[in-house]
C-alpha positions as a Markdown table, in Angstrom:
| # | Residue | x | y | z |
|---|---|---|---|---|
| 1 | Met | 119.6 | 72.7 | 42.4 |
| 2 | Glu | 117.3 | 69.7 | 42.1 |
| 3 | Val | 117.7 | 66.4 | 43.7 |
| 4 | Gly | 117.7 | 63.7 | 41.1 |
| 5 | Ala | 117.2 | 59.9 | 41.3 |
| 6 | Glu | 120.7 | 59.5 | 42.5 |
| 7 | Gly | 120.3 | 61.9 | 45.4 |
| 8 | Asp | 121.6 | 65.3 | 46.4 |
| 9 | Pro | 124.2 | 66.6 | 43.8 |
| 10 | Ile | 126.5 | 68.1 | 46.5 |
| 11 | Thr | 126.5 | 64.9 | 48.6 |
| 12 | Leu | 127.2 | 62.8 | 45.5 |
| 13 | Ala | 130.1 | 65.1 | 44.6 |
| 14 | Glu | 131.6 | 64.9 | 48.1 |
| 15 | Arg | 131.3 | 61.1 | 48.0 |
| 16 | Arg | 133.2 | 60.9 | 44.7 |
| 17 | Thr | 136.2 | 62.5 | 46.4 |
| 18 | Met | 136.4 | 60.0 | 49.3 |
| 19 | Ser | 139.1 | 57.9 | 47.6 |
| 20 | Phe | 141.5 | 60.8 | 47.3 |
| 21 | Ala | 144.0 | 61.5 | 50.1 |
| 22 | Gly | 144.3 | 65.2 | 51.0 |
| 23 | Arg | 141.1 | 66.0 | 49.1 |
| 24 | Lys | 139.8 | 69.5 | 49.0 |
| 25 | Ile | 136.2 | 70.4 | 48.1 |
| 26 | Ile | 135.4 | 73.8 | 46.8 |
| 27 | Ala | 131.8 | 74.9 | 46.2 |
| 28 | Gly | 131.4 | 78.0 | 44.1 |
| 29 | Ser | 128.4 | 79.8 | 42.7 |
| 30 | Thr | 126.8 | 83.2 | 42.4 |
| 31 | Pro | 124.2 | 82.7 | 45.0 |
| 32 | Val | 121.0 | 84.6 | 44.3 |
| 33 | Phe | 119.2 | 83.5 | 47.4 |
| 34 | Asp | 120.6 | 83.2 | 50.9 |
| 35 | His | 119.0 | 79.8 | 51.4 |
| 36 | Gly | 120.6 | 78.0 | 48.4 |
| 37 | Pro | 122.9 | 75.0 | 48.7 |
| 38 | Val | 126.2 | 77.0 | 48.3 |
| 39 | Ser | 125.0 | 79.6 | 50.9 |
| 40 | Arg | 124.2 | 76.7 | 53.3 |
| 41 | Leu | 127.6 | 75.2 | 52.8 |
| 42 | Tyr | 129.3 | 78.5 | 53.4 |
| 43 | Ala | 127.3 | 79.0 | 56.7 |
| 44 | Gln | 128.5 | 75.6 | 57.9 |
| 45 | Ser | 132.2 | 76.4 | 57.1 |
| 46 | Asp | 134.7 | 78.7 | 58.8 |
| 47 | Arg | 133.5 | 81.4 | 56.4 |
| 48 | Arg | 136.8 | 82.3 | 54.9 |
| 49 | Val | 137.1 | 85.4 | 52.9 |
| 50 | Phe | 140.0 | 86.7 | 50.7 |
| 51 | Lys | 141.1 | 90.2 | 51.7 |
| 52 | Val | 143.5 | 92.5 | 49.8 |
| 53 | Pro | 145.6 | 95.4 | 51.2 |
| 54 | Cys | 145.0 | 99.0 | 50.0 |
| 55 | Pro | 148.2 | 100.2 | 48.3 |
| 56 | Asp | 147.7 | 103.6 | 50.0 |
| 57 | Cys | 146.9 | 102.8 | 53.7 |
| 58 | Gly | 147.7 | 99.0 | 53.9 |
| 59 | Gly | 144.3 | 98.2 | 55.4 |
| 60 | Phe | 142.9 | 94.8 | 54.4 |
| 61 | Thr | 139.4 | 94.4 | 53.2 |
| 62 | Glu | 137.2 | 91.9 | 51.4 |
| 63 | Met | 136.7 | 93.5 | 47.9 |
| 64 | Met | 133.0 | 93.8 | 47.4 |
| 65 | Trp | 130.8 | 95.3 | 44.7 |
| 66 | Gln | 129.8 | 98.1 | 47.0 |
| 67 | His | 133.5 | 99.3 | 46.9 |
| 68 | Ile | 133.5 | 99.7 | 43.1 |
| 69 | Glu | 132.8 | 103.1 | 41.6 |
| 70 | Trp | 132.8 | 104.6 | 38.1 |
| 71 | Glu | 131.8 | 107.7 | 36.3 |
| 72 | Ala | 128.3 | 107.7 | 34.9 |
| 73 | Asn | 128.2 | 106.0 | 31.5 |
| 74 | Arg | 132.0 | 105.3 | 31.6 |
| 75 | Pro | 132.5 | 101.7 | 33.0 |
| 76 | Glu | 136.1 | 101.9 | 31.9 |
| 77 | Thr | 136.7 | 104.2 | 34.8 |
| 78 | Ala | 135.7 | 101.6 | 37.4 |
| 79 | Ala | 137.9 | 101.6 | 40.5 |
| 80 | Phe | 138.0 | 100.3 | 44.0 |
| 81 | Arg | 137.3 | 102.7 | 46.9 |
| 82 | Cys | 139.2 | 101.7 | 50.0 |
| 83 | Pro | 136.7 | 101.6 | 52.9 |
| 84 | His | 139.5 | 102.5 | 55.3 |
| 85 | Cys | 141.1 | 105.6 | 53.9 |
| 86 | Arg | 138.6 | 106.3 | 51.1 |
| 87 | Val | 141.3 | 106.6 | 48.4 |
| 88 | Leu | 140.2 | 105.5 | 44.9 |
| 89 | Val | 142.5 | 102.6 | 43.6 |
| 90 | Asp | 142.5 | 101.9 | 39.9 |
| 91 | Glu | 142.7 | 98.6 | 38.1 |
| 92 | Arg | 146.5 | 98.6 | 37.5 |
| 93 | Asn | 147.0 | 98.0 | 41.3 |
| 94 | Lys | 144.8 | 94.9 | 41.4 |
| 95 | Val | 147.4 | 92.2 | 40.6 |
| 96 | Gly | 149.7 | 93.5 | 43.3 |
| 97 | Met | 146.9 | 93.7 | 45.8 |
| 98 | Val | 145.8 | 90.1 | 45.1 |
| 99 | Ala | 149.5 | 88.9 | 45.4 |
| 100 | Lys | 149.7 | 90.5 | 48.9 |
| 101 | Gly | 146.2 | 89.3 | 49.9 |
| 102 | Gly | 145.3 | 86.5 | 52.2 |
| 103 | Val | 142.5 | 84.5 | 53.7 |
| 104 | Glu | 140.8 | 85.2 | 57.0 |
| 105 | Gly | 138.4 | 82.7 | 58.6 |
| 106 | His | 135.4 | 83.9 | 60.7 |
| 107 | Gly | 134.2 | 80.6 | 62.1 |
| 108 | Ala | 136.0 | 77.6 | 63.5 |
| 109 | Ala | 139.7 | 76.9 | 62.9 |
| 110 | Cys | 140.9 | 78.3 | 59.6 |
| 111 | Ala | 143.7 | 76.0 | 58.5 |
| 112 | Trp | 144.6 | 77.5 | 55.1 |
| 113 | Pro | 148.3 | 78.3 | 55.3 |
| 114 | Arg | 148.0 | 81.8 | 53.9 |
| 115 | Arg | 146.8 | 84.1 | 56.7 |
| 116 | Leu | 146.6 | 87.8 | 57.0 |
| 117 | Pro | 149.3 | 89.6 | 59.0 |
| 118 | Pro | 148.2 | 90.6 | 62.5 |
């Protein structure tokens, strides 16, 4: 992300929200480098992650690419491997898992109202 004549794009976007009460700023990207602007913002935050429960064991986990498996040359067989119980969970369970999921903060106070159960 390049800084133009008006300044840093992220700072400009934040300033544009100043007149809105209860404003929320969400920065999203597919960061390629750990030193990019979104990665820096994430490091400064409470580092919230969305976790979903396994329909088999109930363990919560952040769904990551490393948990997805499929048969060779058959991407339609892609499924989530629970890192807790190792069961293979297929796509039809995803909507229910997301509905029961929640956010967990890893840094300072995490004020989002939807928290994971203890």
